[in-house]
mmCIF file of the C-alpha atoms, coordinates in Angstrom:
data_MODEL
# 
_entry.id   MODEL 
# 
loop_
_atom_site.group_PDB 
_atom_site.id 
_atom_site.type_symbol 
_atom_site.label_atom_id 
_atom_site.label_alt_id 
_atom_site.label_comp_id 
_atom_site.label_asym_id 
_atom_site.label_entity_id 
_atom_site.label_seq_id 
_atom_site.pdbx_PDB_ins_code 
_atom_site.Cartn_x 
_atom_site.Cartn_y 
_atom_site.Cartn_z 
_atom_site.occupancy 
_atom_site.B_iso_or_equiv 
_atom_site.pdbx_formal_charge 
_atom_site.auth_seq_id 
_atom_site.auth_comp_id 
_atom_site.auth_asym_id 
_atom_site.auth_atom_id 
_atom_site.pdbx_PDB_model_num 
ATOM 1   C CA . MET A 1 1   ? 20.481 54.485 65.689 1.00 0.00 ? 1   MET A CA 1 
ATOM 2   C CA . ARG A 1 2   ? 18.125 51.653 65.993 1.00 0.00 ? 2   ARG A CA 1 
ATOM 3   C CA . THR A 1 3   ? 15.024 50.614 67.278 1.00 0.00 ? 3   THR A CA 1 
ATOM 4   C CA . VAL A 1 4   ? 8.576  49.359 66.541 1.00 0.00 ? 4   VAL A CA 1 
ATOM 5   C CA . SER A 1 5   ? 5.646  51.620 65.744 1.00 0.00 ? 5   SER A CA 1 
ATOM 6   C CA . ARG A 1 6   ? 3.764  53.078 68.700 1.00 0.00 ? 6   ARG A CA 1 
ATOM 7   C CA . ALA A 1 7   ? 1.229  50.500 68.742 1.00 0.00 ? 7   ALA A CA 1 
ATOM 8   C CA . VAL A 1 8   ? 3.980  47.643 68.182 1.00 0.00 ? 8   VAL A CA 1 
ATOM 9   C CA . SER A 1 9   ? 5.911  48.848 71.162 1.00 0.00 ? 9   SER A CA 1 
ATOM 10  C CA . ARG A 1 10  ? 3.036  49.058 73.508 1.00 0.00 ? 10  ARG A CA 1 
ATOM 11  C CA . ARG A 1 11  ? 1.594  45.683 72.535 1.00 0.00 ? 11  ARG A CA 1 
ATOM 12  C CA . ALA A 1 12  ? 5.316  44.129 73.094 1.00 0.00 ? 12  ALA A CA 1 
ATOM 13  C CA . VAL A 1 13  ? 5.396  45.597 76.542 1.00 0.00 ? 13  VAL A CA 1 
ATOM 14  C CA . LEU A 1 14  ? 1.797  44.307 77.657 1.00 0.00 ? 14  LEU A CA 1 
ATOM 15  C CA . GLY A 1 15  ? 2.161  41.014 75.826 1.00 0.00 ? 15  GLY A CA 1 
ATOM 16  C CA . LEU A 1 16  ? 5.452  40.210 77.696 1.00 0.00 ? 16  LEU A CA 1 
ATOM 17  C CA . ALA A 1 17  ? 3.501  41.041 81.015 1.00 0.00 ? 17  ALA A CA 1 
ATOM 18  C CA . LEU A 1 18  ? 0.595  38.789 80.228 1.00 0.00 ? 18  LEU A CA 1 
ATOM 19  C CA . ALA A 1 19  ? 2.070  35.949 78.391 1.00 0.00 ? 19  ALA A CA 1 
ATOM 20  C CA . GLY A 1 20  ? 4.733  36.821 81.679 1.00 0.00 ? 20  GLY A CA 1 
ATOM 21  C CA . VAL A 1 21  ? 19.599 53.308 95.368 1.00 0.00 ? 21  VAL A CA 1 
ATOM 22  C CA . VAL A 1 22  ? 20.431 54.846 92.158 1.00 0.00 ? 22  VAL A CA 1 
ATOM 23  C CA . ALA A 1 23  ? 24.036 54.141 90.871 1.00 0.00 ? 23  ALA A CA 1 
ATOM 24  C CA . ALA A 1 24  ? 26.183 57.309 89.728 1.00 0.00 ? 24  ALA A CA 1 
ATOM 25  C CA . PRO A 1 25  ? 25.160 58.711 86.514 1.00 0.00 ? 25  PRO A CA 1 
ATOM 26  C CA . ARG A 1 26  ? 26.962 57.127 83.272 1.00 0.00 ? 26  ARG A CA 1 
ATOM 27  C CA . GLN A 1 27  ? 26.915 57.619 79.637 1.00 0.00 ? 27  GLN A CA 1 
ATOM 28  C CA . GLY A 1 28  ? 23.701 56.029 78.048 1.00 0.00 ? 28  GLY A CA 1 
ATOM 29  C CA . ARG A 1 29  ? 23.863 54.095 74.918 1.00 0.00 ? 29  ARG A CA 1 
ATOM 30  C CA . ALA A 1 30  ? 21.469 53.020 72.279 1.00 0.00 ? 30  ALA A CA 1 
ATOM 31  C CA . ALA A 1 31  ? 21.245 49.295 70.754 1.00 0.00 ? 31  ALA A CA 1 
ATOM 32  C CA . GLY A 1 32  ? 24.412 48.482 68.957 1.00 0.00 ? 32  GLY A CA 1 
ATOM 33  C CA . ALA A 1 33  ? 26.742 50.758 70.973 1.00 0.00 ? 33  ALA A CA 1 
ATOM 34  C CA . GLY A 1 34  ? 29.796 49.175 72.800 1.00 0.00 ? 34  GLY A CA 1 
ATOM 35  C CA . PRO A 1 35  ? 29.700 48.389 76.510 1.00 0.00 ? 35  PRO A CA 1 
ATOM 36  C CA . ALA A 1 36  ? 31.460 50.778 78.941 1.00 0.00 ? 36  ALA A CA 1 
ATOM 37  C CA . GLY A 1 37  ? 33.325 49.975 82.041 1.00 0.00 ? 37  GLY A CA 1 
ATOM 38  C CA . GLY A 1 38  ? 32.088 51.134 85.420 1.00 0.00 ? 38  GLY A CA 1 
ATOM 39  C CA . PRO A 1 39  ? 34.194 52.801 88.213 1.00 0.00 ? 39  PRO A CA 1 
ATOM 40  C CA . ALA A 1 40  ? 36.742 50.783 90.428 1.00 0.00 ? 40  ALA A CA 1 
ATOM 41  C CA . GLY A 1 41  ? 35.343 49.250 93.389 1.00 0.00 ? 41  GLY A CA 1 
ATOM 42  C CA . GLY A 1 42  ? 31.457 49.113 91.700 1.00 0.00 ? 42  GLY A CA 1 
ATOM 43  C CA . PRO A 1 43  ? 29.640 47.055 89.208 1.00 0.00 ? 43  PRO A CA 1 
ATOM 44  C CA . ALA A 1 44  ? 31.281 47.211 86.003 1.00 0.00 ? 44  ALA A CA 1 
ATOM 45  C CA . ASP A 1 45  ? 28.763 48.975 83.957 1.00 0.00 ? 45  ASP A CA 1 
ATOM 46  C CA . GLY A 1 46  ? 29.541 47.265 80.746 1.00 0.00 ? 46  GLY A CA 1 
ATOM 47  C CA . ASP A 1 47  ? 29.369 43.761 82.442 1.00 0.00 ? 47  ASP A CA 1 
ATOM 48  C CA . VAL A 1 48  ? 25.955 44.344 83.880 1.00 0.00 ? 48  VAL A CA 1 
ATOM 49  C CA . THR A 1 49  ? 24.536 45.921 80.887 1.00 0.00 ? 49  THR A CA 1 
ATOM 50  C CA . ALA A 1 50  ? 26.243 43.327 78.333 1.00 0.00 ? 50  ALA A CA 1 
ATOM 51  C CA . PRO A 1 51  ? 23.299 40.988 78.437 1.00 0.00 ? 51  PRO A CA 1 
ATOM 52  C CA . VAL A 1 52  ? 20.651 43.730 77.728 1.00 0.00 ? 52  VAL A CA 1 
ATOM 53  C CA . GLN A 1 53  ? 22.517 45.208 75.318 1.00 0.00 ? 53  GLN A CA 1 
ATOM 54  C CA . ALA A 1 54  ? 22.900 41.504 73.392 1.00 0.00 ? 54  ALA A CA 1 
ATOM 55  C CA . LEU A 1 55  ? 19.278 41.047 74.070 1.00 0.00 ? 55  LEU A CA 1 
ATOM 56  C CA . ASN A 1 56  ? 18.282 44.407 72.547 1.00 0.00 ? 56  ASN A CA 1 
ATOM 57  C CA . ASP A 1 57  ? 20.273 44.012 69.668 1.00 0.00 ? 57  ASP A CA 1 
ATOM 58  C CA . GLY A 1 58  ? 18.756 40.448 68.889 1.00 0.00 ? 58  GLY A CA 1 
ATOM 59  C CA . LEU A 1 59  ? 15.579 41.794 69.100 1.00 0.00 ? 59  LEU A CA 1 
ATOM 60  C CA . VAL A 1 60  ? 16.073 44.369 66.292 1.00 0.00 ? 60  VAL A CA 1 
ATOM 61  C CA . ALA A 1 61  ? 17.366 41.800 64.331 1.00 0.00 ? 61  ALA A CA 1 
ATOM 62  C CA . VAL A 1 62  ? 14.409 39.707 64.875 1.00 0.00 ? 62  VAL A CA 1 
ATOM 63  C CA . MET A 1 63  ? 12.064 42.676 64.291 1.00 0.00 ? 63  MET A CA 1 
ATOM 64  C CA . ARG A 1 64  ? 14.016 43.815 61.057 1.00 0.00 ? 64  ARG A CA 1 
ATOM 65  C CA . VAL A 1 65  ? 13.150 40.092 59.658 1.00 0.00 ? 65  VAL A CA 1 
ATOM 66  C CA . GLY A 1 66  ? 9.674  40.389 60.907 1.00 0.00 ? 66  GLY A CA 1 
ATOM 67  C CA . LYS A 1 67  ? 6.793  38.097 59.464 1.00 0.00 ? 67  LYS A CA 1 
ATOM 68  C CA . ARG A 1 68  ? 9.007  37.492 56.155 1.00 0.00 ? 68  ARG A CA 1 
ATOM 69  C CA . ALA A 1 69  ? 10.603 34.668 57.769 1.00 0.00 ? 69  ALA A CA 1 
ATOM 70  C CA . PRO A 1 70  ? 8.789  31.524 59.410 1.00 0.00 ? 70  PRO A CA 1 
ATOM 71  C CA . PHE A 1 71  ? 8.231  32.096 63.178 1.00 0.00 ? 71  PHE A CA 1 
ATOM 72  C CA . ARG A 1 72  ? 10.626 28.838 63.644 1.00 0.00 ? 72  ARG A CA 1 
ATOM 73  C CA . ASP A 1 73  ? 13.558 30.647 61.893 1.00 0.00 ? 73  ASP A CA 1 
ATOM 74  C CA . ARG A 1 74  ? 13.092 33.730 64.045 1.00 0.00 ? 74  ARG A CA 1 
ATOM 75  C CA . PHE A 1 75  ? 12.900 31.580 66.943 1.00 0.00 ? 75  PHE A CA 1 
ATOM 76  C CA . ASN A 1 76  ? 16.189 30.038 66.499 1.00 0.00 ? 76  ASN A CA 1 
ATOM 77  C CA . MET A 1 77  ? 17.575 33.276 65.643 1.00 0.00 ? 77  MET A CA 1 
ATOM 78  C CA . LEU A 1 78  ? 16.831 34.711 69.254 1.00 0.00 ? 78  LEU A CA 1 
ATOM 79  C CA . ALA A 1 79  ? 17.003 31.618 71.234 1.00 0.00 ? 79  ALA A CA 1 
ATOM 80  C CA . PRO A 1 80  ? 20.706 31.668 71.728 1.00 0.00 ? 80  PRO A CA 1 
ATOM 81  C CA . THR A 1 81  ? 20.613 35.281 72.973 1.00 0.00 ? 81  THR A CA 1 
ATOM 82  C CA . ILE A 1 82  ? 17.805 34.441 75.301 1.00 0.00 ? 82  ILE A CA 1 
ATOM 83  C CA . ASP A 1 83  ? 19.932 31.294 76.576 1.00 0.00 ? 83  ASP A CA 1 
ATOM 84  C CA . ARG A 1 84  ? 23.010 33.672 77.345 1.00 0.00 ? 84  ARG A CA 1 
ATOM 85  C CA . ALA A 1 85  ? 20.938 36.857 78.684 1.00 0.00 ? 85  ALA A CA 1 
ATOM 86  C CA . PHE A 1 86  ? 18.541 35.001 81.165 1.00 0.00 ? 86  PHE A CA 1 
ATOM 87  C CA . ASP A 1 87  ? 18.707 32.731 84.152 1.00 0.00 ? 87  ASP A CA 1 
ATOM 88  C CA . LEU A 1 88  ? 15.944 30.986 82.933 1.00 0.00 ? 88  LEU A CA 1 
ATOM 89  C CA . THR A 1 89  ? 16.455 28.225 85.606 1.00 0.00 ? 89  THR A CA 1 
ATOM 90  C CA . GLY A 1 90  ? 16.350 30.602 88.429 1.00 0.00 ? 90  GLY A CA 1 
ATOM 91  C CA . ILE A 1 91  ? 13.342 32.550 86.856 1.00 0.00 ? 91  ILE A CA 1 
ATOM 92  C CA . LEU A 1 92  ? 11.548 29.299 86.540 1.00 0.00 ? 92  LEU A CA 1 
ATOM 93  C CA . ARG A 1 93  ? 12.524 28.233 90.247 1.00 0.00 ? 93  ARG A CA 1 
ATOM 94  C CA . VAL A 1 94  ? 11.130 31.493 91.833 1.00 0.00 ? 94  VAL A CA 1 
ATOM 95  C CA . SER A 1 95  ? 8.142  31.448 89.316 1.00 0.00 ? 95  SER A CA 1 
ATOM 96  C CA . VAL A 1 96  ? 7.094  27.865 90.634 1.00 0.00 ? 96  VAL A CA 1 
ATOM 97  C CA . GLY A 1 97  ? 7.898  28.812 94.313 1.00 0.00 ? 97  GLY A CA 1 
ATOM 98  C CA . LEU A 1 98  ? 8.441  26.494 97.298 1.00 0.00 ? 98  LEU A CA 1 
ATOM 99  C CA . GLY A 1 99  ? 7.091  23.570 95.326 1.00 0.00 ? 99  GLY A CA 1 
ATOM 100 C CA . TRP A 1 100 ? 10.005 23.251 93.035 1.00 0.00 ? 100 TRP A CA 1 
ATOM 101 C CA . ALA A 1 101 ? 11.670 21.272 95.354 1.00 0.00 ? 101 ALA A CA 1 
ATOM 102 C CA . ASP A 1 102 ? 9.232  18.538 95.193 1.00 0.00 ? 102 ASP A CA 1 
ATOM 103 C CA . ILE A 1 103 ? 9.119  18.263 91.681 1.00 0.00 ? 103 ILE A CA 1 
ATOM 104 C CA . ASP A 1 104 ? 11.358 15.368 90.461 1.00 0.00 ? 104 ASP A CA 1 
ATOM 105 C CA . ALA A 1 105 ? 14.244 16.081 88.179 1.00 0.00 ? 105 ALA A CA 1 
ATOM 106 C CA . ALA A 1 106 ? 12.796 14.512 85.114 1.00 0.00 ? 106 ALA A CA 1 
ATOM 107 C CA . GLN A 1 107 ? 9.911  16.622 85.410 1.00 0.00 ? 107 GLN A CA 1 
ATOM 108 C CA . GLN A 1 108 ? 11.831 19.936 86.541 1.00 0.00 ? 108 GLN A CA 1 
ATOM 109 C CA . ALA A 1 109 ? 14.049 19.071 83.036 1.00 0.00 ? 109 ALA A CA 1 
ATOM 110 C CA . SER A 1 110 ? 10.723 18.854 80.953 1.00 0.00 ? 110 SER A CA 1 
ATOM 111 C CA . LEU A 1 111 ? 9.454  21.796 82.672 1.00 0.00 ? 111 LEU A CA 1 
ATOM 112 C CA . LEU A 1 112 ? 12.400 23.699 82.072 1.00 0.00 ? 112 LEU A CA 1 
ATOM 113 C CA . GLN A 1 113 ? 12.475 23.075 78.231 1.00 0.00 ? 113 GLN A CA 1 
ATOM 114 C CA . VAL A 1 114 ? 9.009  24.110 77.465 1.00 0.00 ? 114 VAL A CA 1 
ATOM 115 C CA . PHE A 1 115 ? 9.465  27.164 79.770 1.00 0.00 ? 115 PHE A CA 1 
ATOM 116 C CA . ARG A 1 116 ? 12.302 28.165 77.663 1.00 0.00 ? 116 ARG A CA 1 
ATOM 117 C CA . ARG A 1 117 ? 10.265 27.601 74.566 1.00 0.00 ? 117 ARG A CA 1 
ATOM 118 C CA . PHE A 1 118 ? 7.722  29.715 76.081 1.00 0.00 ? 118 PHE A CA 1 
ATOM 119 C CA . THR A 1 119 ? 10.173 32.452 76.881 1.00 0.00 ? 119 THR A CA 1 
ATOM 120 C CA . VAL A 1 120 ? 11.722 32.674 73.515 1.00 0.00 ? 120 VAL A CA 1 
ATOM 121 C CA . ALA A 1 121 ? 8.275  32.294 71.655 1.00 0.00 ? 121 ALA A CA 1 
ATOM 122 C CA . SER A 1 122 ? 6.892  35.420 73.841 1.00 0.00 ? 122 SER A CA 1 
ATOM 123 C CA . TYR A 1 123 ? 9.592  37.697 72.689 1.00 0.00 ? 123 TYR A CA 1 
ATOM 124 C CA . VAL A 1 124 ? 9.471  36.403 68.963 1.00 0.00 ? 124 VAL A CA 1 
ATOM 125 C CA . ALA A 1 125 ? 5.524  36.938 69.080 1.00 0.00 ? 125 ALA A CA 1 
ATOM 126 C CA . ASN A 1 126 ? 5.795  40.512 70.613 1.00 0.00 ? 126 ASN A CA 1 
ATOM 127 C CA . PHE A 1 127 ? 8.753  41.924 68.587 1.00 0.00 ? 127 PHE A CA 1 
ATOM 128 C CA . ASP A 1 128 ? 7.737  41.041 65.223 1.00 0.00 ? 128 ASP A CA 1 
ATOM 129 C CA . ASP A 1 129 ? 7.713  44.267 63.190 1.00 0.00 ? 129 ASP A CA 1 
ATOM 130 C CA . TYR A 1 130 ? 10.336 47.195 62.645 1.00 0.00 ? 130 TYR A CA 1 
ATOM 131 C CA . ASP A 1 131 ? 9.539  50.668 62.050 1.00 0.00 ? 131 ASP A CA 1 
ATOM 132 C CA . GLY A 1 132 ? 12.646 52.593 62.654 1.00 0.00 ? 132 GLY A CA 1 
ATOM 133 C CA . GLN A 1 133 ? 12.108 52.163 66.678 1.00 0.00 ? 133 GLN A CA 1 
ATOM 134 C CA . ARG A 1 134 ? 15.187 51.763 68.968 1.00 0.00 ? 134 ARG A CA 1 
ATOM 135 C CA . PHE A 1 135 ? 16.076 50.643 72.448 1.00 0.00 ? 135 PHE A CA 1 
ATOM 136 C CA . GLU A 1 136 ? 18.140 52.967 74.664 1.00 0.00 ? 136 GLU A CA 1 
ATOM 137 C CA . ILE A 1 137 ? 19.816 51.964 77.921 1.00 0.00 ? 137 ILE A CA 1 
ATOM 138 C CA . ALA A 1 138 ? 19.440 54.505 80.545 1.00 0.00 ? 138 ALA A CA 1 
ATOM 139 C CA . PRO A 1 139 ? 22.543 56.143 81.800 1.00 0.00 ? 139 PRO A CA 1 
ATOM 140 C CA . ALA A 1 140 ? 21.983 54.987 85.588 1.00 0.00 ? 140 ALA A CA 1 
ATOM 141 C CA . LEU A 1 141 ? 21.876 51.631 87.223 1.00 0.00 ? 141 LEU A CA 1 
ATOM 142 C CA . ARG A 1 142 ? 19.432 51.138 90.163 1.00 0.00 ? 142 ARG A CA 1 
ATOM 143 C CA . ALA A 1 143 ? 20.455 48.858 93.032 1.00 0.00 ? 143 ALA A CA 1 
ATOM 144 C CA . ILE A 1 144 ? 17.981 46.504 94.761 1.00 0.00 ? 144 ILE A CA 1 
ATOM 145 C CA . GLY A 1 145 ? 20.211 44.907 97.222 1.00 0.00 ? 145 GLY A CA 1 
ATOM 146 C CA . SER A 1 146 ? 22.830 43.169 95.620 1.00 0.00 ? 146 SER A CA 1 
ATOM 147 C CA . ASP A 1 147 ? 20.898 42.869 92.265 1.00 0.00 ? 147 ASP A CA 1 
ATOM 148 C CA . GLN A 1 148 ? 21.205 45.801 89.636 1.00 0.00 ? 148 GLN A CA 1 
ATOM 149 C CA . VAL A 1 149 ? 18.606 47.044 87.341 1.00 0.00 ? 149 VAL A CA 1 
ATOM 150 C CA . VAL A 1 150 ? 19.133 48.113 83.983 1.00 0.00 ? 150 VAL A CA 1 
ATOM 151 C CA . SER A 1 151 ? 16.387 50.231 82.397 1.00 0.00 ? 151 SER A CA 1 
ATOM 152 C CA . THR A 1 152 ? 15.712 50.267 78.698 1.00 0.00 ? 152 THR A CA 1 
ATOM 153 C CA . THR A 1 153 ? 13.232 52.391 76.788 1.00 0.00 ? 153 THR A CA 1 
ATOM 154 C CA . ILE A 1 154 ? 11.575 51.541 73.590 1.00 0.00 ? 154 ILE A CA 1 
ATOM 155 C CA . VAL A 1 155 ? 11.620 54.853 71.505 1.00 0.00 ? 155 VAL A CA 1 
ATOM 156 C CA . PRO A 1 156 ? 9.317  54.531 68.444 1.00 0.00 ? 156 PRO A CA 1 
ATOM 157 C CA . THR A 1 157 ? 9.992  57.178 65.474 1.00 0.00 ? 157 THR A CA 1 
ATOM 158 C CA . SER A 1 158 ? 6.667  58.996 66.764 1.00 0.00 ? 158 SER A CA 1 
ATOM 159 C CA . GLY A 1 159 ? 4.500  58.717 69.930 1.00 0.00 ? 159 GLY A CA 1 
ATOM 160 C CA . ASP A 1 160 ? 5.217  57.464 73.808 1.00 0.00 ? 160 ASP A CA 1 
ATOM 161 C CA . THR A 1 161 ? 8.150  55.576 74.707 1.00 0.00 ? 161 THR A CA 1 
ATOM 162 C CA . ASN A 1 162 ? 7.860  52.479 76.616 1.00 0.00 ? 162 ASN A CA 1 
ATOM 163 C CA . ARG A 1 163 ? 10.020 51.108 79.393 1.00 0.00 ? 163 ARG A CA 1 
ATOM 164 C CA . ILE A 1 164 ? 11.457 47.832 80.233 1.00 0.00 ? 164 ILE A CA 1 
ATOM 165 C CA . ASP A 1 165 ? 13.542 47.143 83.232 1.00 0.00 ? 165 ASP A CA 1 
ATOM 166 C CA . TYR A 1 166 ? 15.835 44.170 83.786 1.00 0.00 ? 166 TYR A CA 1 
ATOM 167 C CA . VAL A 1 167 ? 16.800 43.127 87.183 1.00 0.00 ? 167 VAL A CA 1 
ATOM 168 C CA . MET A 1 168 ? 20.240 41.668 86.972 1.00 0.00 ? 168 MET A CA 1 
ATOM 169 C CA . ARG A 1 169 ? 21.912 39.138 89.231 1.00 0.00 ? 169 ARG A CA 1 
ATOM 170 C CA . GLN A 1 170 ? 25.705 38.198 89.253 1.00 0.00 ? 170 GLN A CA 1 
ATOM 171 C CA . GLU A 1 171 ? 26.247 34.486 89.095 1.00 0.00 ? 171 GLU A CA 1 
ATOM 172 C CA . ALA A 1 172 ? 29.807 33.418 89.087 1.00 0.00 ? 172 ALA A CA 1 
ATOM 173 C CA . ALA A 1 173 ? 31.375 35.947 86.912 1.00 0.00 ? 173 ALA A CA 1 
ATOM 174 C CA . ALA A 1 174 ? 28.512 36.461 84.477 1.00 0.00 ? 174 ALA A CA 1 
ATOM 175 C CA . TRP A 1 175 ? 25.367 38.850 85.192 1.00 0.00 ? 175 TRP A CA 1 
ATOM 176 C CA . LYS A 1 176 ? 22.077 37.302 84.165 1.00 0.00 ? 176 LYS A CA 1 
ATOM 177 C CA . ILE A 1 177 ? 18.446 38.783 83.612 1.00 0.00 ? 177 ILE A CA 1 
ATOM 178 C CA . VAL A 1 178 ? 16.401 37.242 86.543 1.00 0.00 ? 178 VAL A CA 1 
ATOM 179 C CA . ASP A 1 179 ? 13.343 39.537 86.255 1.00 0.00 ? 179 ASP A CA 1 
ATOM 180 C CA . VAL A 1 180 ? 11.732 41.974 83.669 1.00 0.00 ? 180 VAL A CA 1 
ATOM 181 C CA . LEU A 1 181 ? 9.576  44.974 84.877 1.00 0.00 ? 181 LEU A CA 1 
ATOM 182 C CA . LEU A 1 182 ? 7.101  46.051 82.334 1.00 0.00 ? 182 LEU A CA 1 
ATOM 183 C CA . ASP A 1 183 ? 6.436  49.563 82.318 1.00 0.00 ? 183 ASP A CA 1 
ATOM 184 C CA . GLY A 1 184 ? 9.207  49.937 85.204 1.00 0.00 ? 184 GLY A CA 1 
ATOM 185 C CA . THR A 1 185 ? 6.686  48.135 87.780 1.00 0.00 ? 185 THR A CA 1 
ATOM 186 C CA . ILE A 1 186 ? 4.884  45.113 86.580 1.00 0.00 ? 186 ILE A CA 1 
ATOM 187 C CA . SER A 1 187 ? 7.105  42.008 87.531 1.00 0.00 ? 187 SER A CA 1 
ATOM 188 C CA . ARG A 1 188 ? 6.965  39.417 84.867 1.00 0.00 ? 188 ARG A CA 1 
ATOM 189 C CA . VAL A 1 189 ? 8.139  36.820 87.671 1.00 0.00 ? 189 VAL A CA 1 
ATOM 190 C CA . ALA A 1 190 ? 5.301  38.024 89.878 1.00 0.00 ? 190 ALA A CA 1 
ATOM 191 C CA . VAL A 1 191 ? 2.745  37.461 86.958 1.00 0.00 ? 191 VAL A CA 1 
ATOM 192 C CA . GLN A 1 192 ? 4.071  34.077 86.410 1.00 0.00 ? 192 GLN A CA 1 
ATOM 193 C CA . ARG A 1 193 ? 3.940  33.061 89.963 1.00 0.00 ? 193 ARG A CA 1 
ATOM 194 C CA . SER A 1 194 ? 0.344  33.975 90.189 1.00 0.00 ? 194 SER A CA 1 
ATOM 195 C CA . ASP A 1 195 ? -0.532 32.187 87.003 1.00 0.00 ? 195 ASP A CA 1 
ATOM 196 C CA . PHE A 1 196 ? 1.513  29.128 87.978 1.00 0.00 ? 196 PHE A CA 1 
ATOM 197 C CA . ARG A 1 197 ? 0.233  28.805 91.523 1.00 0.00 ? 197 ARG A CA 1 
ATOM 198 C CA . GLY A 1 198 ? -3.281 28.155 90.119 1.00 0.00 ? 198 GLY A CA 1 
ATOM 199 C CA . VAL A 1 199 ? -2.209 25.421 87.635 1.00 0.00 ? 199 VAL A CA 1 
ATOM 200 C CA . LEU A 1 200 ? 0.135  23.740 89.986 1.00 0.00 ? 200 LEU A CA 1 
ATOM 201 C CA . ALA A 1 201 ? -2.667 23.484 92.611 1.00 0.00 ? 201 ALA A CA 1 
ATOM 202 C CA . HIS A 1 202 ? -5.003 21.571 90.310 1.00 0.00 ? 202 HIS A CA 1 
ATOM 203 C CA . GLY A 1 203 ? -2.488 19.389 88.447 1.00 0.00 ? 203 GLY A CA 1 
ATOM 204 C CA . GLY A 1 204 ? 1.087  19.871 89.458 1.00 0.00 ? 204 GLY A CA 1 
ATOM 205 C CA . ALA A 1 205 ? 4.058  19.979 87.258 1.00 0.00 ? 205 ALA A CA 1 
ATOM 206 C CA . PRO A 1 206 ? 2.448  17.993 84.554 1.00 0.00 ? 206 PRO A CA 1 
ATOM 207 C CA . ALA A 1 207 ? -0.478 20.515 84.273 1.00 0.00 ? 207 ALA A CA 1 
ATOM 208 C CA . LEU A 1 208 ? 1.919  23.322 84.440 1.00 0.00 ? 208 LEU A CA 1 
ATOM 209 C CA . THR A 1 209 ? 4.014  21.686 81.519 1.00 0.00 ? 209 THR A CA 1 
ATOM 210 C CA . ALA A 1 210 ? 1.057  21.272 79.410 1.00 0.00 ? 210 ALA A CA 1 
ATOM 211 C CA . SER A 1 211 ? -0.492 24.733 80.228 1.00 0.00 ? 211 SER A CA 1 
ATOM 212 C CA . LEU A 1 212 ? 3.196  26.333 79.053 1.00 0.00 ? 212 LEU A CA 1 
ATOM 213 C CA . GLN A 1 213 ? 3.072  24.206 75.805 1.00 0.00 ? 213 GLN A CA 1 
ATOM 214 C CA . ARG A 1 214 ? -0.494 25.561 74.921 1.00 0.00 ? 214 ARG A CA 1 
ATOM 215 C CA . LYS A 1 215 ? 0.725  28.978 75.243 1.00 0.00 ? 215 LYS A CA 1 
ATOM 216 C CA . VAL A 1 216 ? 3.580  28.133 72.914 1.00 0.00 ? 216 VAL A CA 1 
ATOM 217 C CA . VAL A 1 217 ? 1.182  26.747 70.281 1.00 0.00 ? 217 VAL A CA 1 
ATOM 218 C CA . ASP A 1 218 ? -1.020 29.932 70.573 1.00 0.00 ? 218 ASP A CA 1 
ATOM 219 C CA . LEU A 1 219 ? 2.291  32.025 70.268 1.00 0.00 ? 219 LEU A CA 1 
ATOM 220 C CA . ALA A 1 220 ? 3.617  30.217 67.210 1.00 0.00 ? 220 ALA A CA 1 
ATOM 221 C CA . GLY A 1 221 ? 1.080  28.021 66.201 1.00 0.00 ? 221 GLY A CA 1 
ATOM 222 C CA . SER A 1 222 ? 2.389  24.506 65.255 1.00 0.00 ? 222 SER A CA 1 
ATOM 223 C CA . SER A 1 223 ? 5.407  25.835 63.557 1.00 0.00 ? 223 SER A CA 1 
ATOM 224 C CA . LEU A 1 224 ? 7.793  24.698 66.609 1.00 0.00 ? 224 LEU A CA 1 
ATOM 225 C CA . GLU A 1 225 ? 6.493  21.226 66.639 1.00 0.00 ? 225 GLU A CA 1 
ATOM 226 C CA . SER A 1 226 ? 8.985  18.569 65.864 1.00 0.00 ? 226 SER A CA 1 
# 
């Protein structure tokens, strides 16, 4: 079984929030376990949970390395997992809102690049210590329309658990994370949308790009600068 001290777990959940119909019961799995198949006619449980399982495993690996490794190294360790697990383009588009269509392609690309760095840096900064904690995926999925919610609990060696839910959407043949619910209720996308709205109103896409870059520096220092 794998899994942060109680204080680190809670900080990680809140840090991610501030940076940014129930299915039939199925066997739950701890981080590191293999995927299971779903019933015929319904979403394959293993397909839906696989990105979350990979993310949990990636976070454990980064936490085990901890601050002994430079931030840049841990960033590079986790970035490919974030890229595979999340629909970063979709999350950014929803976070920006209707104004996304008014941003030219070059600015969209620049904004997406820094948003990716911000997302990865947020996870690296908030999951930076390992003390025997483990991630457990709940035995049931929850449907929100055509989306599925995968509930994950961070279980410390002692003290209270913390919950992170991932809203999954199927695009083509792959399930991707499209939102993160901290403590099961706080939508990271909603928090970002509220934060982004004010920045965009006063300076458009360039101001949002600069704001996210400052947040990356706050999280990582200058270690990610070229």
